[in-house]
C-alpha positions as CSV (number, residue, x, y, z in Angstrom):
1,M,-22.8,3.5,-0.7
2,E,-24.0,7.0,0.5
3,A,-21.9,8.8,2.6
4,M,-22.5,8.8,6.5
5,R,-20.4,11.7,7.6
6,A,-18.1,14.4,6.2
7,V,-15.5,13.7,3.7
8,S,-11.9,13.8,4.4
9,L,-9.7,14.3,1.5
10,P,-5.8,14.2,1.4
11,P,-4.2,17.4,0.5
12,V,-2.8,16.0,-2.5
13,S,-4.5,13.4,-4.8
14,Y,-3.1,10.1,-4.7
15,A,-3.0,10.1,-8.4
16,V,-0.2,12.9,-8.4
17,T,2.0,12.2,-5.5
18,A,5.1,10.9,-7.2
19,E,8.2,12.7,-8.2
20,R,10.3,10.7,-10.6
21,P,12.9,10.9,-13.4
22,A,11.6,11.4,-17.0
23,W,12.5,8.7,-19.6
24,A,15.0,11.1,-21.2
25,D,16.9,11.7,-17.7
26,L,17.9,8.1,-17.7
27,P,21.1,6.9,-18.8
28,A,21.5,6.4,-22.8
29,G,22.8,2.9,-22.0
30,L,19.8,1.7,-19.9
31,R,17.5,3.3,-22.3
32,D,19.1,1.3,-25.3
33,A,19.0,-1.8,-23.1
34,V,15.2,-1.4,-22.5
35,A,14.6,-0.7,-26.1
36,A,16.6,-3.9,-27.0
37,R,14.0,-5.9,-24.7
38,L,11.2,-4.4,-26.3
39,G,12.5,-5.3,-29.8
40,A,11.9,-1.6,-31.1
41,P,12.9,1.9,-30.1
42,V,10.7,3.6,-27.4
43,R,8.2,5.9,-29.1
44,S,6.4,7.0,-25.9
45,A,6.9,7.1,-22.3
46,R,4.1,7.9,-19.7
47,V,5.5,8.3,-16.4
48,A,3.5,7.1,-13.4
49,S,2.5,9.9,-11.4
50,A,1.2,8.0,-8.2
51,G,3.5,6.4,-5.6
52,F,6.1,7.9,-3.0
53,T,9.3,6.4,-4.3
54,R,11.8,8.5,-6.4
55,G,12.4,5.5,-8.9
56,F,11.5,5.4,-12.4
57,A,8.2,4.0,-13.1
58,G,6.1,4.2,-16.3
59,V,4.4,2.6,-19.3
60,L,6.7,2.5,-22.4
61,E,5.5,1.8,-25.8
62,S,7.6,0.8,-28.8
63,T,7.5,2.1,-32.4
64,D,5.9,-1.3,-33.3
65,G,3.1,-1.0,-30.6
66,A,4.8,-3.2,-27.7
67,R,3.9,-2.0,-24.2
68,V,5.6,-2.7,-20.9
69,F,5.6,-1.2,-17.4
70,V,9.0,-0.4,-16.2
71,K,10.5,0.4,-13.1
72,A,14.1,1.2,-12.8
73,A,16.6,2.3,-10.0
74,S,20.3,3.4,-9.7
75,T,22.3,0.8,-8.2
76,A,24.6,3.1,-6.6
77,E,22.1,6.0,-5.4
78,Q,19.0,3.8,-4.8
79,P,20.0,0.3,-3.7
80,H,17.0,0.0,-1.6
81,L,14.6,0.3,-4.5
82,V,16.7,-2.3,-6.7
83,D,16.2,-4.6,-3.9
84,W,12.4,-3.9,-3.7
85,Y,12.3,-4.1,-7.5
86,A,13.8,-7.6,-7.7
87,R,11.9,-8.7,-4.8
88,E,8.6,-7.8,-6.2
89,I,9.3,-9.2,-9.7
90,A,10.2,-12.6,-7.9
91,I,7.0,-12.5,-6.2
92,L,4.9,-11.5,-9.3
93,D,6.4,-14.4,-10.9
94,R,5.2,-16.9,-8.4
95,L,1.6,-15.4,-7.7
96,P,-1.2,-17.6,-8.8
97,A,-2.3,-17.6,-12.3
98,D,-5.4,-15.7,-13.3
99,L,-5.2,-13.1,-10.5
100,P,-5.7,-9.3,-11.5
101,V,-1.8,-8.4,-10.9
102,P,0.7,-7.6,-13.3
103,R,3.0,-10.4,-14.7
104,P,6.8,-10.1,-14.9
105,R,8.5,-9.8,-18.5
106,W,11.9,-9.4,-17.7
107,T,15.0,-7.8,-15.8
108,L,18.1,-6.3,-16.6
109,H,21.4,-4.5,-15.4
110,A,22.6,-1.7,-17.7
111,A,24.8,1.5,-17.2
112,G,24.6,1.1,-13.5
113,W,20.8,0.9,-13.2
114,F,18.5,-2.2,-12.6
115,A,15.3,-2.5,-14.5
116,V,12.3,-4.6,-14.4
117,G,9.4,-5.1,-16.9
118,S,6.0,-6.1,-16.3
119,T,2.7,-6.3,-18.1
120,A,1.3,-2.6,-18.8
121,I,-2.1,-2.2,-17.2
122,D,-4.0,0.3,-18.8
123,G,-5.8,1.7,-15.9
124,R,-6.1,4.7,-13.5
125,V,-5.9,5.0,-9.6
126,P,-9.3,5.5,-8.1
127,E,-10.3,9.0,-7.3
128,L,-11.3,10.1,-3.8
129,P,-13.9,10.1,-2.6
130,W,-14.4,6.6,-3.6
131,S,-17.0,6.1,-6.1
132,A,-19.4,3.2,-5.6
133,A,-18.4,1.3,-8.9
134,D,-14.7,1.6,-8.0
135,L,-14.7,0.5,-4.5
136,T,-17.0,-2.3,-5.4
137,A,-14.7,-3.6,-8.0
138,T,-11.9,-3.1,-5.6
139,L,-13.2,-5.0,-2.8
140,A,-14.6,-7.7,-5.1
141,G,-11.2,-8.1,-6.7
142,Y,-9.4,-8.4,-3.4
143,A,-12.0,-11.0,-2.2
144,E,-10.5,-12.9,-5.3
145,V,-7.0,-12.2,-4.4
146,A,-7.5,-12.9,-0.7
147,A,-9.2,-16.5,-1.4
148,A,-6.2,-17.4,-3.7
149,L,-3.6,-16.6,-1.1
150,A,-5.3,-18.2,1.8
151,D,-3.4,-21.6,0.8
152,P,-0.6,-20.2,-1.0
153,P,1.7,-22.2,-3.4
154,A,4.8,-23.5,-2.1
155,D,7.1,-21.8,-4.4
156,L,5.8,-18.3,-3.4
157,L,6.5,-19.3,0.1
158,G,9.9,-20.2,-1.1
159,V,10.8,-16.4,-2.0
160,G,11.0,-16.1,2.1
161,L,8.1,-14.1,3.0
162,P,8.3,-12.3,6.4
163,R,5.8,-12.9,9.2
164,L,3.3,-10.1,9.9
165,A,3.5,-11.1,13.5
166,D,7.2,-10.4,13.7
167,L,6.6,-7.1,11.7
168,A,3.8,-5.9,13.9
169,W,6.1,-6.4,16.8
170,A,9.0,-4.6,15.4
171,D,7.3,-1.8,13.2
172,L,3.6,-1.5,14.4
173,T,3.8,-0.9,18.0
174,W,4.7,2.8,18.0
175,W,2.1,3.5,20.8
176,R,4.2,1.5,23.2
177,E,7.3,3.7,22.1
178,V,5.2,7.0,22.8
179,A,4.0,5.6,26.3
180,A,7.6,4.7,27.2
181,G,8.6,8.3,26.1
182,R,10.8,7.1,23.2
183,E,8.5,8.9,20.8
184,P,6.8,12.2,21.2
185,Y,2.9,12.5,21.2
186,P,1.9,12.7,17.5
187,G,-0.6,15.5,17.3
188,P,-3.9,16.2,19.1
189,P,-5.4,13.3,21.2
190,P,-8.4,11.5,20.0
191,T,-10.5,12.5,23.1
192,A,-11.1,15.7,25.0
193,A,-9.6,14.1,28.1
194,G,-6.2,14.2,26.6
195,W,-3.6,11.5,25.7
196,A,-3.7,10.0,29.2
197,A,-7.2,8.8,28.8
198,V,-6.6,6.6,25.7
199,L,-2.8,5.9,25.3
200,P,-2.9,2.6,27.4
201,E,-5.7,1.3,25.4
202,L,-4.0,2.2,22.3
203,V,-0.8,0.2,23.4
204,R,-3.1,-2.7,24.4
205,L,-4.9,-2.8,21.2
206,E,-1.7,-2.4,18.8
207,S,-0.3,-5.5,20.9
208,L,-3.2,-7.7,20.1
209,L,-1.9,-7.6,16.4
210,V,1.0,-9.6,17.0
211,G,-1.0,-12.6,18.3
212,Y,-4.0,-12.1,15.6
213,A,-1.4,-12.0,12.8
214,Q,-0.4,-15.6,13.3
215,T,-1.8,-17.4,10.2
216,S,-0.8,-19.6,7.1
217,G,-2.2,-17.3,4.5
218,L,-0.5,-14.2,3.0
219,A,-1.4,-10.7,3.0
220,H,-0.4,-8.0,0.4
221,G,1.1,-5.8,3.2
222,D,0.7,-2.5,1.5
223,L,-3.0,-2.5,0.2
224,R,-3.8,1.2,-0.3
225,L,-5.8,3.2,-2.9
226,D,-2.7,4.2,-4.8
227,N,-1.8,0.5,-5.4
228,V,-4.9,-0.3,-7.2
229,L,-5.7,0.4,-10.6
230,I,-9.1,0.3,-12.5
231,D,-9.0,-0.7,-16.0
232,R,-11.3,0.2,-19.0
233,T,-13.8,-2.4,-18.2
234,G,-14.1,-1.4,-14.4
235,R,-12.0,-4.3,-13.0
236,A,-9.5,-3.5,-10.2
237,W,-6.1,-4.7,-10.7
238,F,-3.3,-4.9,-7.8
239,C,0.2,-3.5,-8.0
240,D,3.5,-3.2,-5.8
241,W,3.8,-6.6,-4.1
242,T,7.0,-6.0,-2.6
243,W,5.7,-6.2,0.9
244,L,3.8,-9.5,0.4
245,C,3.9,-11.4,4.1
246,Q,2.5,-14.2,6.0
247,G,-0.6,-12.6,7.8
248,P,-4.2,-12.3,7.5
249,A,-5.9,-10.8,4.6
250,W,-8.3,-8.7,6.9
251,F,-5.2,-6.6,7.7
252,D,-4.9,-5.6,4.4
253,L,-8.7,-4.9,4.2
254,V,-8.2,-2.4,7.2
255,G,-5.5,-0.5,5.3
256,L,-7.5,-0.2,2.2
257,L,-10.9,0.8,3.9
258,L,-9.1,3.7,5.7
259,T,-9.9,6.0,2.5
260,A,-13.3,4.4,2.7
261,Y,-13.9,5.7,6.0
262,G,-12.5,9.0,4.8
263,S,-15.0,9.0,1.9
264,G,-17.8,9.0,4.5
265,L,-18.9,5.5,3.8
266,D,-19.9,2.9,6.5
267,A,-16.4,1.4,6.8
268,D,-17.6,-1.0,9.6
269,A,-20.1,-2.5,7.5
270,L,-17.8,-2.9,4.5
271,F,-15.3,-4.6,6.6
272,A,-17.8,-6.9,8.4
273,G,-19.3,-7.8,5.0
274,H,-16.1,-8.6,3.1
275,P,-15.1,-12.3,2.7
276,A,-11.6,-11.5,4.0
277,A,-12.9,-10.6,7.4
278,A,-14.6,-13.8,7.9
279,G,-13.2,-15.6,11.2
280,A,-11.3,-12.4,12.3
281,P,-11.3,-12.0,16.0
282,P,-14.0,-9.5,17.2
283,D,-11.3,-6.7,18.0
284,A,-9.3,-7.5,15.0
285,L,-10.4,-4.1,13.4
286,D,-9.5,-2.2,16.4
287,A,-6.2,-3.7,16.8
288,A,-5.3,-2.9,13.4
289,L,-6.5,0.4,13.5
290,A,-4.3,1.3,16.5
291,A,-1.3,-0.2,15.0
292,L,-1.6,1.5,11.7
293,S,-2.5,4.9,13.5
294,G,0.6,4.7,15.4
295,Y,2.7,3.6,12.4
296,Y,1.6,6.4,10.3
297,L,1.4,9.3,12.8
298,T,4.9,8.6,14.4
299,G,6.6,7.9,11.3
300,A,5.3,11.3,9.6
301,N,8.2,13.2,10.7
302,A,10.8,10.5,10.1
303,A,9.8,10.2,6.2
304,P,12.9,9.3,4.2
305,G,14.4,12.1,2.2
306,T,14.8,9.4,-0.9
307,A,10.9,9.4,-0.9
308,S,8.4,11.7,-2.4
309,P,8.1,15.1,-0.5
310,Q,4.1,14.1,-0.4
311,I,4.9,11.2,2.0
312,R,4.6,12.9,5.2
313,A,1.3,14.4,4.4
314,H,0.1,10.8,3.1
315,R,1.3,9.5,6.7
316,L,-0.4,12.1,8.5
317,F,-3.6,11.9,6.5
318,S,-3.7,8.1,6.9
319,G,-2.8,7.9,10.5
320,G,-5.3,10.6,11.4
321,L,-8.1,8.5,9.5
322,A,-7.2,5.4,11.4
323,L,-7.2,7.3,14.7
324,D,-10.6,9.0,14.0
325,W,-12.0,5.6,12.8
326,L,-10.8,3.9,15.8
327,A,-12.1,6.9,18.3
328,E,-15.7,6.5,16.6
329,R,-15.6,2.9,17.2
330,R,-14.5,3.2,20.9
331,G,-16.9,6.2,21.8
332,W,-14.1,8.6,22.5
333,H,-15.0,12.0,22.7
334,R,-12.8,14.0,20.2
335,P,-12.1,17.7,20.7
336,E,-12.8,19.9,17.7
337,R,-9.9,19.9,15.1
């Protein structure tokens, strides 16, 4: 995998985007309850430095060597995170066996906080630009995940998973809002002729995703580099399953490959050659890129104050990659940036 174009990197590494409380900052009652679940006092805590929420997340090790990955949030101050963590643990409990995903251990309420424990993966977030080994492992691992979720078990569907088609109409048609004047133009246009030359096409392409997302299979829904861990053997593990939805696996693949495009790689070939893209409509990639570019770019200035301060830069970076990739595919002549 040799670079084909200039490499584009985020302003801050995805490995260090998070701002989280330290283990010692959590209420004593919560720390005691977690130690009780571990069966021994906590000897060390390695707080996760990747991600964009402000909830506690980290690997805890007890004095007897037990290790667990813990997420925790205040029920009063972070109710949305409590809901997300509870949903994720329910999904993890029902994902098919033998997939490279964490497994749930326990949940608890203590001292006004909610905490979930899952298996601790001894791994690292891939670095950018992607190395050939990390990207190969990640794409191979996701092929395994996508195949297992193409015919999902009934108990997993019983969690009540949203349909990507519905989410696409509600949350991924932001170019429509720009065209209607309900959202401002998000930055420089992808063509020297200006927004007027491409906005109708962006609106048309993003709208295709609503129909294309109709499927019986499942998609992770938030597949990005920072939701991947590479373990010591080189195997890729997939984390953060809150947004699992009924949708095509190729949509996940597009989101993951944004950073491969930014790494200067032939992302078109990587998409076309992946099993998850088999059977995708010919313009599925363009539809997904249009939808993702609008979602990220228009959402950059609406980032919640409860998230990491790095989320705005992440959205601008990701949306810019999606729009640049789409412009290259469509032959739009971009002005110098």
